[in-house]
ZAGUTOR-954444 format. One record per residue: residue in one letter; x, y, z of N, C-alpha, C in turn. Coordinates in steps of 0.2 Angstrom, whole numbers, padded with zeros to 4 digits, always signed. Each point is the difference from the previous one (the first is absolute). Layout:
# residues N
AXYZXYZXYZ...
This chain:
# residues 276
M+0030+0212-0037-0004-0003+0006+0001-0007+0000A+0002-0003+0006+0001-0007+0001-0006-0004+0000A+0000-0006-0003-0006-0004+0000-0002-0002+0007Q-0007-0001+0001-0002-0002+0006+0002-0007+0001P+0002-0002+0006+0001-0007+0002-0006-0004-0001I+0001-0007-0002-0005-0004-0002-0001-0005+0006T-0006-0001+0002-0002-0004+0006-0003-0007-0003V+0003-0005+0003-0002-0007-0002-0005-0003+0005I-0006-0002-0002-0005-0003+0005+0001-0007-0001K+0002-0003+0006+0001-0007+0000-0007-0004+0001R+0000-0007-0001-0006-0003+0000-0004+0000+0007D+0004+0001+0005-0003+0000+0007-0002+0007+0002G+0000+0005-0005-0002+0007+0001+0005+0005+0002S+0006-0003+0002+0006+0004+0003+0003+0004-0006E+0003+0005+0001+0003+0004-0005+0008+0001+0001V+0003+0000-0006+0008+0000+0001+0002+0005-0006P+0006+0003+0000+0002+0004-0006+0002-0005-0006F-0001+0002-0006+0002-0004-0006+0007+0000+0000D+0003-0006-0001+0007-0002+0000+0003-0002-0006D+0003+0004-0004+0003-0002-0006+0004-0007+0000Q+0004-0001+0006+0004-0005+0000-0004-0007+0001H-0005+0001+0004-0005-0006+0001-0002-0003-0007V-0002+0005-0004-0002-0002-0007+0005-0003-0004L+0006+0003+0000+0006-0002-0004+0002-0007+0003R+0000-0001+0006+0002-0007+0002-0005-0005-0002S-0006+0001+0000-0005-0005-0003+0000-0001-0007I+0002+0005-0004+0001-0001-0007+0007-0003-0002E+0005+0001+0004+0006-0003-0001+0000-0007+0001R-0004-0002+0005-0001-0008+0001-0002-0004-0005V-0004+0003-0005-0003-0003-0005+0003+0001-0007G+0006+0004+0001+0004+0000-0006-0002+0006-0005V-0003+0005+0002-0002+0006-0004+0007+0003-0002P+0001+0001-0006+0006+0004-0003+0001+0007+0004K+0006+0001+0001+0001+0007+0004-0002+0006-0004E+0000-0001-0007-0002+0006-0004-0007+0001+0001L-0004-0004+0003-0007+0001+0001-0002+0002+0007H+0005+0000+0004-0002+0002+0007-0003+0007+0001D+0003+0005-0003-0002+0006+0001-0007+0001-0003R-0001-0003-0006-0007+0000-0003-0005-0003+0004V+0002-0006+0004-0005-0003+0004-0003+0005+0005L+0005+0003+0004-0001+0005+0005-0004+0006-0003A+0001+0002-0006-0003+0006-0003-0008-0002-0001H+0000-0006-0003-0007-0003-0001-0004+0000+0006I+0002-0002+0005-0004-0001+0007-0002+0007+0002K+0005+0005+0000-0001+0007+0002-0005+0003-0004E+0000-0001-0007-0005+0003-0004-0008-0002+0002K+0000-0006+0003-0007-0003+0002-0002+0002+0007V+0004+0004+0004-0002+0002+0006-0006+0005+0000Q-0004-0001+0005-0006+0003+0000+0001+0008+0002A-0005+0004-0001+0000+0007+0001+0003+0002+0007D-0002-0004+0005+0002+0002+0007+0006-0003+0001D+0004-0002-0005+0007-0003+0001+0000-0006+0005T-0005-0005-0001+0000-0006+0003-0001-0006-0005I+0003-0006+0002-0001-0006-0005+0000-0006+0005T-0004-0005-0002+0000-0006+0004+0006-0005-0002T+0001-0005+0004+0005-0005-0002-0002-0004-0006D-0007-0001+0000-0003-0004-0005+0001+0004-0007E-0001+0006+0000+0000+0004-0006+0007+0000-0002I+0005+0001+0004+0007+0000-0002+0002-0007-0003F-0002-0006+0003+0001-0006-0003-0003+0000-0007Y-0006+0002-0001-0004-0001-0007+0004+0005-0005H+0002+0006+0002+0003+0004-0004+0007-0002-0003I+0004-0003+0005+0006-0003-0002-0001-0006-0005R-0005-0004+0002-0001-0006-0004-0002+0002-0007E-0005+0005-0001-0002+0002-0006+0005+0003-0005F+0005+0004+0004+0006+0002-0004+0004-0005-0002L+0002-0005+0004+0005-0005-0002-0003-0005-0005I-0007-0002+0001-0003-0004-0006+0001+0003-0006D-0001+0007-0001+0001+0003-0006+0007+0001-0002K+0005+0001+0004+0007+0002-0002+0005-0006+0001D-0002-0004+0004+0005-0006+0001-0004-0006+0003K-0003-0003-0004-0005-0005+0002+0002-0005+0005K+0007-0003-0001+0002-0005+0004+0001+0002+0007S+0002+0006+0001+0001+0002+0007-0007+0002+0003G-0005+0002-0004-0007+0002+0002-0003-0007+0002L+0001-0005-0003-0003-0006+0002+0003-0003+0006R+0007+0001+0001+0003-0002+0006-0002+0005+0006F-0001+0006-0001-0003+0005+0005-0007-0002+0002N-0004-0004-0004-0006-0002+0002-0001-0006+0004L+0006-0003+0002+0000-0006+0003-0004+0000+0007R+0001+0004+0004-0003+0000+0007-0008+0001-0001Q-0002+0004-0005-0007+0001-0001-0003-0007-0003A+0004-0003-0004-0002-0006-0003-0001-0006+0005I+0004+0000+0005-0001-0005+0006-0007+0002+0003F-0001+0006+0002-0007+0002+0003-0006-0003-0005E+0002+0001-0006-0006-0002-0005-0001-0007-0001L+0004-0004+0003-0001-0008+0000-0007-0001+0004G-0002+0004+0004-0006-0002+0004-0006+0000-0004P-0006+0001+0003-0001+0002+0007-0001-0006+0005T+0000-0006-0002-0001-0005+0005+0006-0003+0004G+0006+0002-0003+0006-0003+0003+0002-0006-0003F-0004-0004-0003+0002-0007-0003+0005+0001-0005P-0001+0005-0005+0005+0001-0005+0007+0001+0003F+0000+0004+0005+0007+0001+0004+0003-0007+0002E-0004-0004+0003+0002-0007+0002+0003-0003-0006K-0003+0000-0006+0002-0003-0006+0007+0003-0002Y+0000+0007+0001+0006+0003-0002+0006-0002+0004L-0001+0000+0007+0005-0002+0004+0002-0007-0001G-0004-0005-0002+0001-0006-0002+0005+0000-0006K-0001+0004-0005+0005+0001-0005+0007+0002+0002I+0000+0005+0005+0006+0002+0002+0004-0005+0004F-0003-0004+0004+0003-0005+0004+0002-0006-0005A-0004-0002-0004+0002-0005-0005+0006+0002-0004D+0001+0007-0002+0006+0002-0003+0006+0000+0004Q-0001+0000+0007+0006-0001+0004+0001-0007+0002G-0003-0005-0004+0002-0007+0001-0005-0004+0005Y-0005+0003+0003-0005-0003+0004-0005-0004-0003K-0002-0005+0003-0006-0004-0002-0006+0004+0003V-0005+0001-0004-0005+0005+0003-0007-0003+0000Q-0004+0000+0005-0007-0002+0000-0004+0006+0003T-0006+0002-0003-0003+0006+0002-0007-0002+0002D-0003+0004+0005-0007-0001+0002-0002-0007+0003L+0003-0001+0006-0001-0007+0003-0004+0000+0006I-0003-0005+0002-0002-0001+0007+0004-0005+0004M+0003+0003+0005+0005-0004+0004-0003-0001+0007E+0000-0007+0002-0002-0001+0007+0005+0001+0005G-0002+0004+0005+0005+0002+0006-0002-0005+0006E+0004+0001+0005-0001-0003+0006-0007+0001+0003C-0002+0006-0001-0007+0003+0003-0005+0001-0005V+0001+0003-0006-0005+0002-0005+0003-0001-0007S-0004+0000-0005+0003+0000-0006+0001+0008-0003H+0005+0000-0004+0002+0007-0003+0000+0001-0007E-0002+0006-0003+0001+0001-0007+0007+0002-0001I+0004-0003-0004+0007+0002-0001+0001+0003-0007D+0003+0006+0000+0000+0003-0007+0005-0004-0004L+0006-0001+0002+0005-0004-0004+0004-0005+0005L+0002-0005-0003+0004-0005+0003+0006+0000-0005I+0006+0001+0003+0006+0000-0004+0005-0005+0002E+0004-0003-0004+0005-0005+0002+0006+0000-0004K+0006+0000+0003+0006+0000-0003+0005-0002+0005G+0005-0004-0002+0005-0003+0004-0002-0004+0006G-0006-0003-0001-0002-0004+0006-0004+0004+0005R-0001+0006-0001-0004+0004+0005-0007+0002-0003R-0005-0001+0004-0007+0002-0002-0002+0006+0004E-0002+0005-0003-0002+0007+0003-0006+0002-0003I-0004+0003+0005-0006+0003-0002+0000+0008-0001V-0004+0003-0005+0001+0007-0001-0007+0003+0001E-0001+0005+0004-0006+0004+0000+0001+0006-0005A-0005+0000-0005+0000+0006-0004-0004+0005+0002K+0002+0006+0001-0004+0005+0003+0000+0006-0006F-0006+0000-0003-0001+0005-0006-0004+0006+0002H+0003+0005-0002-0004+0007+0001-0001+0003-0007N-0006+0002-0001-0001+0003-0007+0000+0008+0001Q+0002+0002+0005+0001+0007+0001+0007+0002+0002K+0003+0005-0002+0007+0002+0002+0001+0002+0007I-0006+0003+0003+0001+0003+0006+0000-0006+0006G+0004+0001+0005+0000-0005+0005+0006-0005-0001K+0001-0003+0006+0005-0005+0000-0002-0007+0003T+0003-0005-0001-0001-0006+0003+0002+0000+0007D-0004-0001+0005+0002+0001+0007+0001-0006+0004V+0002+0000+0006+0002-0006+0004-0005-0005+0001Q-0007+0002+0000-0005-0005+0001+0000-0005-0006V+0002+0002-0006+0001-0006-0005+0005-0005+0002L+0006+0003+0003+0005-0004+0002-0002-0005+0006L-0004+0003+0004-0002-0004+0006-0004-0006-0002Y-0005+0001-0004-0005-0005-0002+0004-0005-0005T+0004+0002-0004+0004-0004-0004+0004-0005+0004Y+0004+0003+0005+0004-0004+0004-0004-0005+0004A-0006+0002+0002-0004-0005+0004-0003-0006-0004R-0001+0002-0007-0002-0005-0005+0005-0005-0001F+0007+0003-0001+0005-0004+0000+0001-0005+0005L+0000+0002+0006+0001-0004+0006-0006-0006+0000D-0006+0001-0002-0005-0005+0000+0001-0005-0005V+0003+0002-0006+0000-0005-0006+0007-0003+0000K+0005+0003+0004+0007-0002-0001+0001-0008+0001S-0002-0003+0006+0002-0007+0001-0004-0005-0004P-0007+0001-0001-0004-0004-0004+0002-0001-0007N+0003+0006-0003+0001+0000-0007+0008+0001-0002N+0004-0001+0005+0007+0001-0001+0002+0006-0003I-0002+0006+0003+0001+0006-0003+0006+0003+0004D+0005+0002-0004+0007+0003+0003+0000+0007+0001G-0004+0004-0004+0001+0007+0001-0007+0004-0003V+0000+0006+0001-0006+0004-0002+0003+0007-0003W-0004+0003-0005+0001+0006-0003-0006+0004+0001V+0001+0007+0000-0006+0005-0002+0003+0004-0006A-0004-0001-0005+0001+0004-0006-0005+0005-0002T+0002+0006-0001-0005+0006-0001+0002+0005-0005N-0005+0003-0004+0002+0005-0005+0001+0007+0003T-0001+0000+0007+0001+0007+0003+0006+0000+0004K+0002+0005+0004+0005+0000+0005-0002-0003+0006L+0005-0002+0005-0002-0002+0006+0001+0005+0006T-0004+0000+0005+0001+0005+0005+0007-0003+0004T+0002+0005+0004+0006-0002+0004-0001-0005+0005D-0006+0000+0003-0001-0006+0005-0001-0007-0004A-0002+0000-0006-0001-0006-0004+0007-0002-0002I+0005+0004-0001+0006-0002-0002+0004-0003+0006D-0001+0004+0006+0003-0003+0006-0003-0006+0002Y-0006-0001+0000-0003-0007+0002+0002-0005-0005A+0001+0001-0007+0002-0005-0004+0007-0002+0001K+0005+0005+0002+0007-0002+0002+0000-0004+0006C-0004+0002+0005+0000-0004+0006-0002-0007+0000K-0005-0001-0005-0003-0007+0000+0002-0004-0006G+0005+0003-0004+0002-0003-0006-0004-0001-0006V-0005+0004+0000-0005+0000-0006+0003+0004-0006K+0001-0004-0005+0003+0004-0006-0005+0004-0003T+0002+0006-0003-0005+0005-0002+0002+0002-0008L-0005+0002-0003+0001+0002-0007-0005+0006-0001S+0003+0006+0001-0005+0006-0001+0003+0004-0006W-0003+0006-0001+0002+0004-0006+0007+0002+0001N+0002+0003+0006+0007+0002+0000+0004-0003+0006Y-0002-0006+0002+0004-0003+0005-0001-0008-0001P+0006-0004+0002+0006+0002+0002+0005+0003-0005E+0004+0004+0002+0005+0003-0005+0004-0006-0004G+0000+0001-0006+0003-0006-0004-0004-0005-0002G-0006+0000+0003-0005-0006-0001-0007+0002+0000S-0002+0007-0002-0006+0002+0001-0004-0002-0006L-0007+0001+0000-0004-0002-0005+0002+0004-0007A+0001+0006+0001+0002+0004-0006+0007-0003-0003E+0004-0002+0004+0006-0003-0003-0001-0007-0003F-0004-0004+0004-0002-0007-0003-0003+0001-0007V-0004+0005-0001-0004+0001-0006+0005+0002-0005E+0004+0005+0001+0005+0003-0005+0005-0005-0002K+0004-0003+0004+0006-0004-0001-0002-0006-0005P-0005-0004+0001-0002-0005-0005-0005+0002-0005K-0001+0007-0001-0005+0002-0004-0007-0003+0000M-0002+0000+0006-0007-0003+0002-0005+0005-0001Y-0001+0004-0005-0005+0005-0001-0007-0003-0001P-0005+0002+0004-0006-0002-0001-0004+0003-0006V-0005-0004-0003-0003+0003-0006-0003+0007+0001T-0002+0001+0006-0003+0007+0002+0005+0005-0001T+0007-0001-0001+0005+0005-0002-0002+0003-0006L-0003-0004-0005-0001+0002-0007-0005+0005+0000T+0001+0007-0002-0005+0005+0000-0004-0001-0006D+0001-0004-0005-0004-0001-0006-0006-0004+0001L+0000-0004+0006-0005-0004+0001-0006+0003+0004T-0006-0002-0001-0006+0003+0004+0000-0004+0006G-0004+0002+0005-0001-0004+0006-0003-0006-0001E-0005-0001-0004-0004-0006-0002+0005-0005-0003E+0005+0003-0005+0004-0005-0003+0005-0003+0005E+0003+0005+0005+0004-0003+0005-0003-0005+0004R-0007+0001+0002-0003-0006+0004-0001-0006-0004R-0001+0001-0006-0001-0006-0004+0007-0004-0001F+0005+0003+0000+0007-0003+0000+0001-0004+0006I+0000+0004+0006+0001-0002+0006-0004-0006+0002D-0007+0000-0002-0004-0006+0002+0002-0006-0004N+0004+0001-0005+0002-0006-0004+0007-0002+0001G+0003+0003+0006+0007-0002+0001+0005+0004-0003I-0002+0005-0004+0005+0005-0003+0001+0006+0005V+0005-0001+0004+0001+0005+0006+0006+0004-0002L+0005-0002-0004+0006+0004-0001+0000+0002-0008A+0003+0006-0001+0001+0002-0007+0004-0005-0004S+0004-0004+0003+0004-0005-0003-0005-0006-0002D-0005-0001+0004-0005-0005-0002-0004+0002-0006L-0001+0006+0000-0004+0003-0006+0004-0001-0007L+0006+0000+0001+0004-0001-0007+0000-0007-0002K-0002-0004+0004+0000-0007-0002-0007-0002-0003V-0005+0005+0000-0006-0001-0003+0000+0001-0007S-0003-0004-0004+0000+0001-0008-0005+0006-0002D+0001+0003-0005-0004+0005-0003-0008-0002+0000E+0000-0007-0003-0007-0002+0000-0004-0001+0006E+0004-0002+0006-0003+0000+0006-0002+0007+0003L+0005+0005-0001-0002+0006+0002-0006+0003-0003R-0001-0002-0007-0006+0003-0003-0006-0004+0002T+0000-0007+0001-0006-0004+0001-0002-0001+0007K+0005-0001+0004-0001-0002+0007+0000+0006+0004Y+0005+0005-0001+0000+0006+0004-0003+0006-0003L-0003-0001-0006-0004+0005-0003+0004+0007-0001I+0007-0001-0002+0004+0006-0001-0001+0002-0008D-0002+0006-0001+0000+0003-0007+0006-0002-0004E+0000-0002-0006+0006-0002-0004+0005+0006-0001K-0003+0006+0000+0005+0006-0001+0004+0001+0006R-0003-0002+0006+0004+0002+0006+0005-0005+0002I-0001-0006-0003+0005-0005+0002+0007+0001+0000P+0003+0003-0006+0007+0002-0001+0002+0005+0006V-0005+0005+0001+0002+0005+0005+0001-0003+0007I-0005-0005+0002+0001-0003+0006+0006-0004+0001R+0001-0004-0005+0006-0004-0001+0007+0004+0001E+0000+0006-0003+0005+0004+0000+0002+0003+0007S-0006+0002+0004+0001+0002+0007+0002-0006+0004A-0002-0006-0001+0002-0006+0004+0007-0001-0001E+0002+0000-0006+0007-0001-0002+0005+0005+0003L-0002+0007+0000+0004+0005+0003+0001-0001+0007I-0005-0002+0004+0002-0001+0007+0003-0006+0002C-0001-0006-0004+0003-0006+0001+0007+0000-0002N+0002+0004-0004+0007+0000-0003+0004+0006+0003S-0003+0004+0005+0003+0006+0002+0006-0001+0005
């Protein structure tokens, strides 16, 4: 007797058939060895509920738990998008994280400024400078995966740019977000020349690609850290896993209150993703 088809319940409540290829593409992207592909699919299907349904979040967590156990390096890389969401909840850690990314690309970066415009003053998330150009960045952080960054964000960001442009010699403007952009948002950005950095756009320069190419993995990627430990690191400017590797064992014990027995495990995880 043929197995019942599996239904996937998405975050917006809609339902789609389970697609092996969708899962395979996501695990191939993070370098899961081919010999584990069938085992990943089998592990997910073992976890399907009695009514043959499974949520997208459940699929993510089952893949991650399997990979962390069987191939930790790819498991940590698979955790990347969730790690970006865990930078919240205020959004300020996301601004710090973006600052690290832009600095890695050769920009001089300032964060969290007040800038006087022609009409009113504005809170500016980031001011970046390179090659004689000064640009402002609106950091739009979402701590939930559901939803996209819409055209309203582009509209008010562009209006802010127009107000601060002349008094502050600003040459350009960005919108950077950890979610996807709506079609209208992309169209408006193209029309007005607003640079964008979102999870999967633009092709060849998306947030996912920005992160993975220079190995800019946030500390929240490390599944061995508790939420409280992550906050402690971020509050002290340790935003990247590579930053953590520069911290001495003594500081990890005394300043960040990491149990001595866990330090080698945490270092091993950070080294795995930084050298992947």
